[in-house]
N, C-alpha and C positions, 0 to 999 in steps of 0.2 A: 504494500500500500504506500503510495507516494503522498507525503504531507505537502499540502499546498496552502496558500493564503486563503483566508475567508473570502467568500464572494461579496461583491459590493451589495450593501443593504442600507436603505434609507439614506442618511447623510454620510455614511461611512464609505470611503473609497480606498481600497488597498494600495493604490498607486501613490498615496501621499505618505507612505512610510519612508524613513530615512536611516542612514547607517554611519558607523564609524568603526574602524578595525585596526589591526596591527599588521604591518608588512615588513619583509626583510629579504635581502638577497646576499648571497655569498658567492664569490668567484675567485678562482685561481687566475690571476692576470696573464700568466704565461700560457694558459690553455691546457695545462697538464691535468689529466683526469685522475681522480683519486676518491676513494670512499670517504675520506676525511671531510670532503665538501658536504656530503650528505649528513655526516655527524655534526658539522658546524651548523647546517641548516636546522637540524633537530634542536641544537642548543639555542639558536635564535628563536625558534618557535616556542620552546618551553619558557623562555624569558619574556615572551609576548603573551603568555597565558592570561594575564590580567586584562588584556584588551578584548578578550572574547567574552561570550555570554553562554549561559546554560539554560536548559529548559526547566520546567517545573519539577522534574525528577532529579535535578541537580547533577546529572551525569550525562545528559545529552547535550553535546556542544552545538553551537550555531554553525560551525564549520571550520575546518582546517585542511590544509593541503600543501603539497610540495611539487614543484615543477623542475625538472632537470633534464640533462642531455640523455639520449638513449644509450644505455649501457650495453654495448655490443657483446662484450665477453660474457656478461651475465645471461642475456637472452639467448646467445648461441648455445650455452650449456643447457638451458631450460628447454629449448626447442628440440635438441637432440634426444632428450628424454621422451619427448612426445612423438618422435619418429620422423621429423623433417629438419632440414638444415637451412640456415640463413645464408644469403649471399654476403658479399663484402659490405662493410659498414658504409652507410649513406646511400646504398642502392636499394634499400628496403625501408619499409615504414612499420611502425607499431601503433595500434590504436587501443585506447583504454575505453571500454564500452560498458555503460550501465544498461542493464536490461530488465524486463519484467520478471517477476518470480514465476509467473505462469509459463511452463515450458513450451506450450504450443504457441503462445503469442511471441515468446522470445525467439523461437526458431523462425517464425515468419519475419520478424523484424531483422534478424541476422541475415536471412536470405536476401532481403531487400538491400542491405548494406553490401553484401557480396556481389549482387548484380550491378550495383552502382560502381563498384570498384572495377568490375569487368568491363562495364560500359566505357570507362575512361582509360582503357588499355593497360590496366594493371592486373596482376594475378594474385589470387589468394594462396598463401603458403600454409596457413593453418590457424587454429584457435587455441588459446590457452586459458584454462580456468585459473583466475588469480587466487592464490591462497589467502584466506582471511581468517581472523580470529574474532568471531562475533561476541564472545563472552565479555569483552571489555565495554560493549555498548550499553547505553541506557535504553529503557523500554521504548521511548518515543523514536529514537534512531533505529532501533531494531525493527519496529513495525514498518518503517519507511525504507529499510535496507533493500537495495536492488541486487540482482545477480550481476557479478562483475567478471568480465572476461577481457582478454586481449586478443586482437586480431593482427596477424602478420601479413604484410603485403609486399610482393615483389615489384619493384619499380624499375627493373632493368630497362635500359633504352632511353630513359628520361634524364635530362640534365637536372642538377639539384633544385634550382628554382622552379623548373617546369614540373618536377615531381611534386613539390609542395602545392603547386597550383592544381594539379590533377587530383590530389588527395582532398583538397579543399572543395573542389567541384563535386567529387564523389560523396563526400560527407554531407554537403548541403542537399544534394539530390536525394540521398537516403533519408535525411531528416524530413524533407517535404513529403516523400512518398509514404513514409511510415505514418505521418499525420493524416494523409489523405485516405489511406487504405485501412488503417487500424484504429484511427481516432483515439478516443480516451482509453481504449484497452492497452495502448502502448505508450501511455504518458510517462512511464518509467524509462523508456528508451532514450538514451542520451550518449553521444560520443564525446567523452571528456576531452580526448585529444586524438588526433590522427596525423602523424607527422614522421618524417625521416630524421628529424633532429631532436625533438623533445617529447617527453611523456609526463603526464600529470597523475599523481595519486592524491585523491581527496575524498571528503565525505563529511557527514554530520558528526564531527568529532570535537572534543576538547584537544588541546595541543598534544598531550601525552597519548591520547587514544590513536592518533594517526599512525604512530610507529608501533603501537601494540596491535593494531588491526591488520596492518600489512607487514607480514614477516619478510617480504622481499627487501624492505628498506634496511634491514639489519645485515643483509648478505654482503660480505667483504668484496665480492666481485662486482657489486653494483657501484660503478664509478662515474663521476661526472666532473667537469671543470667549473660548472656553475649550478646554482640552485636558487629558486625563488620560493619563499614560504609566506603563508597568510593565515592569520587567526581572525575569525569573523565575529563581528557583533551585528547580528542581522536585525536592523530596524528599518531597512529599506524594503525588504520582503521577508516573509517568514522563513524559518530554517528549512533547508531543502538540500538534499544530496547534490543535486545538479548545480545549485547556486553557490556552493562552497567554492572558495578560490584557492589557488590561482586559476584563471581561465587559460585560454590557449596562448595568450601573449602577455598578459598583465596580471598584477595584483594591485589592489587599489585601497587606499584609506581615504575616506572622505565621502562626498556626495555630489552628484551632478544635478545642480539646481535647475538647469535648463532642459532637463530630460524630455519633457513633453514636446517642446519645440524641436529638439534634435530628432526625436522619433518621427514626428510628422514630416519634417523636411526630408529625412532619409526615405520615407515611404513615397513622398511626392517625386523624388528624384528617380525612382526606379524606372519610370517610363522613358526617361532620356538616357539611361545608362548604356553605354557601348564601350567595348574595350577590345583591342586587338589580342590581348592576352587571353580573354575568355571567348572571343568570337561569337559563334551562334549558341554557345552553351550558357550564356549569361543568365538566361531565364531560370536555370537550375539554382541560381543563388537567391532567388526571391522566395519569401520576403527576407530582406537582409537582417532585420531585427525581429526578435520574438516579443510580442506584446506582453507576455507573462514574465519576461526576464527582468532582472534588476538593472539599475543604472550602470553598474560596473560591467555586467554581461553585455549590455547594449554597446557600451564604449568598446569593449573587446571585439565585438563582432564588426563594428565599423572600422576599427584599426586593422583587423585582419583583412577586410576587403581592400583597404587602401594599399596594404603591403603586398597582397597577392596580385594586385593589378599592376604592380611595377615600382611603386615608391619604396624607398628604404624605410626602416623602422623609425629612425630619428626624424626623417622628413615628415612622416605621417603623424608622429607625436607633436611636432611643431605646428602642424595644421590644426590638430584637435585641442591642444593646450598651448595657445600662443602666449608669449611673454608680453608685457606691456609695451606698446609701441606708439603711444600718443605723441603729439607735438612737443610736450614738455619732458618726455622721457628720452634720455640720452643713449641712443644706440646708433649703430652705423646706418648709413643711407641704404646700403644693400639689404640689410636685415629688415629695416622698416618697409622697404619695397616688397620684400618677400611676404611679410605678414599682411600687408595691405592687399597684395594680389590674392593671397589665399583667403582672406576675409571676404572677398567678393565671390569666391567659389563656395565656401563652407563656413557656417557659423561656428563659433567655439563651443566646446563642451565645457560649460562654465560651472564653477563652484569650488569649494575647498577640496583640494586633491593632492595627495602624495602618491606617486605611481612608481612602481618598478616594472620593467618590461624586458623582454628578450625575444630574439628570433632564433635562438640556439647557438648563435655565434656572438652577436653583440648583446650586452646586458647593461642596463642603465637605470637611472632614476631621475625623476623630474617633479617639480612643484608647480602648482597653479600660480598665476601672475601676482596674486595677493600673498602667497606663502602662508595660507591659513591652516595648513597641516604641517607638522614638523617632520624632518627627515635628516638623519645624521649619517656620515660616512667615516670609515676608518681604513687606513692602509697599513699593512705590516711590513716589516723589513724582509720577510720571506715571500712577498708577492701576493698576499691575500688581501682582498678588498671586501668590505662589508657595508651595506646600505640598509638602514632600518628606520622604523618610526621613532626610535629613541636611542640614546647612547647606552653603552654597557650591555648590549645583548649577547656579546661574547667577551669574556675576560682574557686579556693578554697582559704579560709583564710590560711595564713601562718601556723597557729597553727595546721591545719588539715593535713598538708603534712608531712608524715612520711619519705619518701624517693623519690628522683627523680634523673634522670640521662639520659644517652644516650646509645643506643645499639652500641657496638663496632663491627668492621668489622668481619663478619663470626660468630658472637655470636647469641645465641638463648635465648629469654626471654619467659618462659613457665609457665603457671598456670594450675593446675588441680583443677577444681571446685568440683569434687567428693571428693578429699582428703582435699580440702580447703586450699591449700598452693601454694606458689611460688617455682618452682623447678629451681635451679641454672643451668647455662649453663654447668658447670663441672659435676654436678650430672646427668643431662640428657644424655650428650654425653658419659660419662664414663660407664653408665649402658648399653647403646645401643652398644658401642664399645666392650663390654665384653660378650654380650649375645651369641656370637658364637666365636670359636677360630680363628678369622681372621688372627692373627699374625702367628699362626702355619700353617694355610692353605697357606699363602703367602710363608713362608720359605720352605715349602715342594713342592710347585707347580710352583712358579714363575721362569721363565727362563730369566736371565738378559743378556743383550748384553753389553759387555765391551770391550774396546780396539780396536774397529773396525777402528778408525781413528787416533790411537796414532802415528803410523809411516807410513804416506802416502808415496807411491812411487812417486818419481819425474818423470815427463813425459818429455822426450827429445823432443826438438823442433828444427826445421830447420830455422835458422835466414833468409835464402834467400827467404823462402816462407811464413814466418809468417804473413806478411802484407796482402798478397793475401788471405790466409786462414781466417784471422780475418774479412776481408771484406765479404767473402763468408758466414760466420756465423753471420754477422750482428753486429760485435763489432766496435765501433767508438772510436775516441780519447777521446771524452767526457766520454764514458763508462769506459775507462781505467783510466783516470785521476781523475774523480770525484767519481767513485764507487769502482772499484777494488783496486786501489792503497791504499786509506785510510784503506780499510779492511785488506789488506795484511800487511801494515806497522804498524797500530795501534791496530789491532785486535778488531775493533769496527765497528758498523754499520755506513754506510755513512751518512753524514749530509748535507742537501741541503736546499735551500730556496724555497719559493713559486714562481710561475710565469713560470713554465714549459709550454711552448706553443707548444710542439711537439704534432702532431696528435696522436690519439689512434692508436695502432698497426693495428687494423682491418681496419682502414680507410686510412692508409698510403700506398703510392706506393713505399716505400723504404724497403729493407730487414730489418727485425726485429728479435730480439731474441725470441725464442719460448715463454719464460716465460713473455715477454712483453704483450702477448695476454691475460694474466690472471690478474685480478684486485681484490682487496679486495672488499667484499660485503658491508663493512661499514667502517666508520672512527669514532671511538669513541672519543668524546670530554669529558674531565673530568675537573671538577673544584674542588680543584686545580689540576694542571697537575701532573701526576704520575712521580716522580723523579726516577733516576736509582736505588737508594738503595731500594726503596719500590718495584720497579718492580722486582728486584732480589729476594725479599722475597716472593712476592705474586703470581707472574706469573711463569708458567712452560710450557715447551713443551714436557713433559713426554708423551711417546707414547707406546701403546700396540699393538702388532701384533698377530693375531690369530683369531680363530672362535668366532663370537659373541654368547654368551650363552643365555639361556632362562632368560629373565629379571625378571620373576616372581618367580624364585627359587634362593637358595643360597647353593652351594656345594663347596667342596675343588677344584673341577675341573674348577669352574668358573674363577679362577685366573690363570689357566695354560696358560699363555700368555708369549710371549717374551716382556719383559719390559725394556725400556731404560731410566734410571733415571739419568745418569751421563754425558749426552751430554753437552758440553758447549753450552747451549741452542740455542742462535740465530746464532752464527758464524758457528758452526759445521753443524747445520741443513741447513744453507744457502749453505755450501759447497756441501752437498749431493744433494740438489735440483739443484744447479748450474751444477754439473757434469751430473746428469740425463737429464737435459734440453739440454745440449750439445749433448748427445747421441741421444735423440729424434729428435733434430733439424737436425742432420746429416742424420738420417733415412728419415726424411721428404724431405730433399734436394735430396737424392738418388731416392726416389719414384717419386718426382715431375719431375726430369729430364727424367725419363723413360716415 
């Protein structure tokens, strides 16, 4: 039985839940694989135990997991016991598959996955039942426990990047067909990972249960040069085996406040998506996002799409979590052009976020542009690097610590295990920002809107009828005294205290302004609070008007939008909305009277 969130009922909507978790990454900078990396990952996870949460039985965790490189030596030995051999490393893939407990349904879903793999030119090598120790689980996790198996796929004949793309297409096709053919019967079917580079072990665990549940993780032959771990505090969605992290690319601490808009835009873009990489098979990728998934899962799915379509992992992360690049923020002209160009293609996935990410070779961490979630790093003298939600997740003697510090807002910490080095934020972003002439494309194609509101025309009013017309449109003395007058006199947003006991506009029997019917979907609380100076540097209401281009391509025409960069952000925008709402309200009154 799969535990899912409660259904929407009355005023309750499950999509309004939020989350905060613990993340960590361990990497041998030289790229040397060793079981000690898994052990360090375990230590990090155990020290992040306090960041997780438990169920009512106090032994069911909200989720924990570990993502690492495929251990060729370990799987080679295990597959020989099952009667089949693996080809050379990197020419095959391993999938971690959660399946229904019902054997008949599980066989049908597995057959669909096998057919999808064959459809994309790969061969099935065999299946392996993953050894598990369920006696460590709480009753709630036990009731939701899926059947867990590993699938081995021969990818001979494909280049590494092409193989990852074919695996991605096969997985997405299988997920769609399972939903269409089996419906709710197969809701437990979930491909945790399917890759020639990485594999993920996760579930509804507390930190210590992950390693107790999967005996594989204790095997000395299980070696990797990198590992990402995650301890979940699930307040964004309810505890679920599938929504435990890491996902296929990332582990996330924070919340995506703009999720509703991000989801809607990704859905709207699907009709225009084309890609040489996917050719005619692109329809197998739809829907890109699962409406039941958490904010982190949706972020991961979008990131995976961008990477598989040809962008690098750092490039895709810069698109989705841009650093501040307003006119008052001091960054290079090339970087500013990169961010503005991509802002015309894709909106940011905004909100407090500390991310660790990997594609199996590169591993790194980044923060949102406000830096509203902490992230620390440490580098040892023997070439080990650790990134985590907090300091002290692994203890080292002082003499072994070469460097330590914290990630700055919007900055990226990146390690290339193939080259065996740390790549600085400036090097990473400078290289990506100059890979195409984004600055020239902007100069030649961007259409700027300037001076629209520099000299507004004064509207004449009749003093004899002003009071009657104000009542007609819902304006009150309080509205004029507390809201409009401070804005007009001081040029600032109105400031009020808590305790407004006025009923919601939709529930009131009094005339209300049209825009009183619209409310923010979230109220973001930050610690410490964002001061006006920081807000002016980091936040922006820059807007692009025009057709939404194909997100999987980059051309000069992608930035041929009307861009407004010079509005006096809050005040002028409010004036525009204010005037529009008055017009719409008048139309509404006229129609209603008829």
